[in-house]
KOLFITI-577149 format. One line per field, with one value per residue (C-alpha): residue number from 1; residue in one letter; x, y, z. Coordinates in Angstrom, 3 decimals, always signed. Layout:
! residues N
k <- [NUM  ...]
r <- [a  ...]
east <- [X  ...]
north <- [Y  ...]
up <- [Z  ...]
! end
This chain:
! residues 95
k <- [1  2  3  4  5  6  7  8  9  10  11  12  13  14  15  16  17  18  19  20  21  22  23  24  25  26  27  28  29  30  31  32  33  34  35  36  37  38  39  40  41  42  43  44  45  46  47  48  49  50  51  52  53  54  55  56  57  58  59  60  61  62  63  64  65  66  67  68  69  70  71  72  73  74  75  76  77  78  79  80  81  82  83  84  85  86  87  88  89  90  91  92  93  94  95]
r <- [m  s  v  t  s  e  s  l  a  l  a  q  p  e  a  a  l  t  r  p  l  i  l  l  f  g  t  s  v  g  v  i  v  t  n  l  f  a  p  q  t  l  v  g  l  i  g  p  s  l  g  l  s  a  a  a  a  g  l  v  a  m  a  t  l  l  g  y  a  a  g  l  f  l  l  v  p  l  a  d  l  a  e  n  r  r  l  i  l  r  m  l  a  a  a]
east <- [+71.651  +75.331  +78.121  +80.721  +84.044  +82.549  +79.759  +82.265  +84.488  +81.534  +80.479  +83.859  +84.321  +87.096  +90.209  +90.273  +93.099  +95.847  +97.122  +100.525  +98.819  +96.524  +99.574  +101.358  +98.350  +97.955  +101.634  +101.570  +98.612  +100.301  +103.497  +101.570  +99.473  +102.553  +104.374  +101.399  +100.630  +103.882  +105.470  +102.596  +103.708  +107.353  +106.806  +107.297  +110.700  +112.008  +110.808  +113.003  +116.104  +115.563  +114.956  +111.221  +108.533  +105.804  +103.369  +105.685  +106.393  +102.666  +102.090  +104.582  +102.713  +99.395  +100.696  +101.648  +98.119  +96.564  +98.784  +97.782  +94.088  +94.421  +96.130  +93.321  +90.697  +92.341  +94.352  +92.350  +89.396  +91.839  +91.897  +88.275  +88.974  +92.289  +93.609  +95.628  +98.944  +99.155  +98.094  +100.797  +103.474  +102.416  +102.339  +105.766  +107.116  +105.609  +107.150]
north <- [+138.501  +138.386  +139.518  +136.847  +137.012  +134.943  +137.440  +140.315  +138.513  +137.975  +141.620  +143.062  +143.718  +141.950  +143.920  +145.283  +144.485  +147.088  +148.749  +147.012  +143.623  +144.382  +145.475  +142.230  +140.120  +142.044  +141.724  +138.002  +137.437  +139.461  +137.414  +134.117  +135.115  +136.363  +133.085  +131.145  +133.096  +134.782  +131.530  +131.058  +134.121  +133.011  +129.371  +130.175  +131.732  +129.333  +126.031  +125.996  +126.990  +123.895  +121.675  +121.339  +121.471  +124.071  +121.343  +119.993  +123.469  +124.172  +120.976  +122.133  +125.421  +123.575  +121.114  +124.040  +125.419  +121.979  +121.385  +124.729  +123.994  +120.541  +122.093  +124.586  +121.894  +119.343  +121.324  +124.482  +122.594  +121.214  +124.666  +124.149  +120.731  +121.186  +123.719  +126.308  +126.117  +122.352  +122.398  +124.916  +122.932  +119.674  +121.228  +122.789  +119.449  +117.695  +120.222]
up <- [+124.548  +125.389  +123.119  +122.477  +120.698  +117.870  +117.267  +117.307  +114.810  +112.496  +112.746  +111.708  +107.988  +106.137  +105.287  +101.752  +99.357  +99.402  +96.236  +96.349  +96.670  +93.736  +91.716  +92.628  +91.575  +88.317  +87.474  +88.248  +85.941  +83.193  +83.430  +83.386  +80.371  +78.528  +79.170  +77.827  +74.679  +73.574  +72.341  +69.890  +67.964  +67.989  +66.979  +63.299  +64.012  +66.638  +65.139  +62.007  +63.979  +66.148  +63.141  +63.802  +61.175  +61.531  +62.606  +65.318  +66.650  +66.725  +68.691  +71.313  +71.749  +71.874  +74.485  +76.717  +76.626  +77.118  +80.151  +81.611  +81.024  +82.597  +85.609  +86.031  +85.670  +87.967  +90.523  +91.203  +92.750  +95.341  +96.932  +97.949  +99.443  +101.238  +103.697  +101.762  +103.619  +103.418  +99.774  +98.857  +100.686  +99.027  +95.554  +96.069  +97.257  +94.233  +91.845]
! end
């Protein structure tokens, strides 16, 4: 049996995540979650100052969460279908 570069590549373990990268991912998730859920607690204060009823202000907060959920449901599966670099460039161009 001969040793090929493919068999050597398969035998090597993957690099572990470094602490700074884990910190970056954790911070990113914290910022995203805060941006999604913090407005719900402030809707009662911000709505009247903008001339919105409590129901209308609540609908705005709900629409944010529904948009996020739709994005997760519709866009995240694209990562399994498309090559990551092209997908990122296309999504940035679309935004």
